[in-house]
C-alpha positions in Angstrom: -41.8 60.9 222.8 -44.3 59.2 221.0 -45.5 55.7 221.8 -43.7 54.1 218.7 -40.4 55.7 219.8 -40.8 54.5 223.4 -41.5 50.9 222.1 -38.4 51.1 219.8 -36.0 52.2 222.5 -37.7 49.6 224.9 -36.9 47.1 222.1 -33.2 48.2 221.7 -32.8 48.1 225.6 -34.1 44.6 225.7 -31.6 43.7 223.0 -28.6 45.3 224.8 -28.1 47.9 222.2 -27.3 50.5 224.8 -23.9 49.0 225.7 -20.8 50.5 224.3 -17.1 49.6 225.1 -14.5 50.9 227.7 -14.5 54.7 227.9 -10.8 54.6 226.8 -11.8 53.2 223.6 -14.3 55.8 222.6 -14.1 57.5 219.1 -14.4 61.2 219.6 -16.9 61.2 216.6 -19.5 59.5 218.8 -19.4 61.5 221.8 -22.6 63.2 221.4 -24.4 59.7 221.2 -23.0 58.6 224.7 -25.8 59.0 227.5 -23.3 58.3 230.5 -20.4 56.0 231.6 -21.0 53.3 234.0 -18.3 51.1 235.6 -15.9 52.4 232.9 -18.4 51.3 230.2 -20.1 53.7 227.7 -23.8 53.8 227.7 -25.6 55.0 224.5 -28.1 57.4 224.4 -31.1 55.3 223.1 -33.3 58.1 222.0 -30.5 59.4 219.7 -29.9 55.9 218.6 -33.5 55.7 217.6 -33.3 58.6 215.5 -30.2 57.3 213.6 -32.1 54.0 213.2 -35.1 55.6 211.8 -32.9 57.9 209.4 -31.4 54.7 208.1 -34.5 52.6 207.8 -36.2 55.6 205.9 -33.2 55.5 203.4 -33.4 51.6 203.0 -37.1 51.7 202.5 -36.6 54.4 199.7 -33.9 52.1 198.2 -36.2 49.1 198.2 -39.0 51.1 196.4 -36.5 51.8 193.5 -35.4 48.1 193.4 -31.8 49.3 194.4 -29.4 46.6 195.7 -27.7 46.8 199.1 -24.6 44.7 199.8 -24.4 43.5 203.4 -21.2 43.2 205.1 -20.2 41.5 208.5 -17.5 39.3 208.7 -16.8 39.1 212.4 -18.3 35.9 214.3 -21.1 37.8 216.0 -22.3 39.3 213.0 -21.7 36.6 210.1 -24.9 34.4 210.8 -27.2 37.7 210.8 -25.5 39.0 207.6 -26.0 35.6 205.5 -29.5 35.4 206.5 -30.6 38.9 205.8 -28.6 38.5 202.5 -30.4 35.4 201.6 -34.2 36.4 202.7 -33.9 39.5 200.7 -32.0 38.0 197.7 -29.1 40.4 198.1 -25.6 40.1 198.0 -23.6 39.7 201.2 -20.1 39.2 202.6 -20.0 37.1 205.9 -16.4 36.5 205.8 -13.2 38.2 205.0 -13.6 41.2 202.7 -11.9 40.7 199.4 -10.0 43.9 198.4 -11.3 45.4 195.3 -14.8 44.2 195.6 -16.0 47.8 194.8 -13.0 49.7 193.6 -11.9 46.8 191.4 -15.2 45.4 190.6 -14.5 44.4 186.8 -11.9 42.1 188.0 -13.7 40.6 190.7 -16.6 40.0 188.5 -14.7 38.1 186.2 -13.4 35.8 188.9 -17.2 35.2 189.8 -18.0 34.6 186.2 -15.2 32.0 186.2 -16.7 30.2 189.4 -20.1 30.2 187.8 -18.8 28.6 184.5 -16.7 25.8 186.5 -19.8 25.1 188.4 -22.1 24.9 185.4 -19.5 22.8 183.6 -19.3 20.5 186.4 -22.9 20.3 186.7 -23.4 19.3 182.9 -20.8 16.7 183.1 -18.4 18.6 180.9 -15.3 18.2 183.2 -15.4 14.5 182.3 -12.8 15.2 179.4 -10.2 16.1 181.9 -8.0 13.7 183.9 -8.8 12.7 187.5 -5.8 15.2 188.9 -7.1 18.1 186.5 -10.7 17.4 187.8 -9.4 17.5 191.5 -7.4 20.8 190.8 -10.7 22.2 189.2 -12.6 21.3 192.4 -10.0 22.8 194.5 -10.4 26.2 192.6 -14.4 26.0 192.7 -14.1 25.6 196.5 -11.5 28.2 196.8 -13.6 30.6 194.7 -16.8 29.5 196.4 -15.4 30.5 199.9 -14.4 33.9 198.6 -17.3 34.9 196.4 -20.3 32.7 197.0 -22.4 35.6 198.7 -21.9 38.0 195.9 -22.4 35.8 193.1 -25.8 37.7 192.4 -23.9 41.1 192.3 -24.1 41.9 188.6 -23.1 45.6 188.9 -21.7 47.9 191.6 -24.1 48.0 194.9 -26.2 51.2 195.3 -25.4 51.2 198.9 -23.9 49.0 201.7 -25.0 47.9 205.1 -22.1 47.4 207.4 -21.7 45.6 210.9 -18.8 47.4 212.7 -17.1 49.9 210.2 -13.9 49.9 212.4 -13.8 46.1 211.6 -14.9 46.6 208.0 -12.8 49.7 207.5 -11.6 48.3 203.9 -15.2 48.0 202.9 -16.4 51.4 204.1 -13.2 52.8 202.5 -13.9 51.4 199.2 -17.5 52.5 199.2 -16.5 56.1 200.2 -14.1 56.3 197.3 -16.7 55.0 194.8 -19.1 57.3 196.3 -21.6 54.8 197.4 -23.7 55.5 200.5 -22.8 53.5 203.7 -25.4 52.4 206.5 -23.7 50.9 209.3 -24.1 49.8 212.9 -21.4 51.6 214.7 -20.0 50.9 218.2 -18.4 53.4 220.5 -15.0 52.9 219.0 -16.0 53.5 215.5 -15.5 56.7 213.4 -18.7 57.7 212.0 -17.4 60.5 209.8 -17.0 58.4 206.6 -20.6 56.7 207.2 -23.6 58.2 205.4 -26.2 56.7 207.8 -24.5 55.6 211.1 -26.7 53.8 213.7 -25.2 54.0 216.9 -25.5 51.2 219.1 -23.8 47.8 220.4 -22.2 46.4 217.5 -20.4 43.5 219.5 -23.2 41.2 220.5 -25.3 38.7 218.5 -28.6 39.8 220.1 -28.0 43.4 219.3 -26.6 42.9 215.8 -29.6 40.6 215.1 -32.0 43.3 216.2 -30.6 46.1 214.0 -30.3 43.7 211.1 -33.9 42.8 211.3 -34.9 46.4 211.6 -33.2 47.1 208.1 -34.5 44.0 206.7 -38.1 44.9 207.6 -37.6 48.2 206.1 -36.5 46.9 202.8 -39.5 44.7 202.7 -42.0 47.5 203.4 -40.4 49.3 200.7 -40.9 46.5 198.3 -44.7 46.1 199.2 -45.3 50.1 199.3 
């Protein structure tokens, strides 16, 4: 094992990336990535995890070199802050809350709703809503707030993403299903209860703790940044 691999494994261990869930919750598709089971908790083989991470990082770096768009997805509470931060830092679209059905498979209609949101915000900033009554302006403000909550993270998504990065494909099964249907490659941090059969680049590790999630998100971010500067 190279020094680089050892350092990566040490970093993953420190982040708690080796912890899976209870043995009874293990998905059969990840069995070969489990090193052992301790106190009924599955423990990932971090040597194998490092290989899956390296494959994902290489792919992400290639996407960056071609100025491709990654849609970052992670709505559960342990992941939302990290997903929002990486999306904003890379100027990439992100979903940090509930996945809106059709975001990929019905993108044309979703884009129309985003365009509606952008127009209303623009009109409000220009003072063009002054022509409406107080009640009408109140209703428009409510519509803006609703659209903002649903779509703010993907306003920059002008066309279908080239890939999606997901935290916990079991939790985000609808996002993964839409990506698979649209033949969009999926990169995902997968816990021991995840089915990795539909994931193009699965990264096997702890997808349930903030520290572990932040570690893997940072690794993907660094790879994209490296690709942009290569």
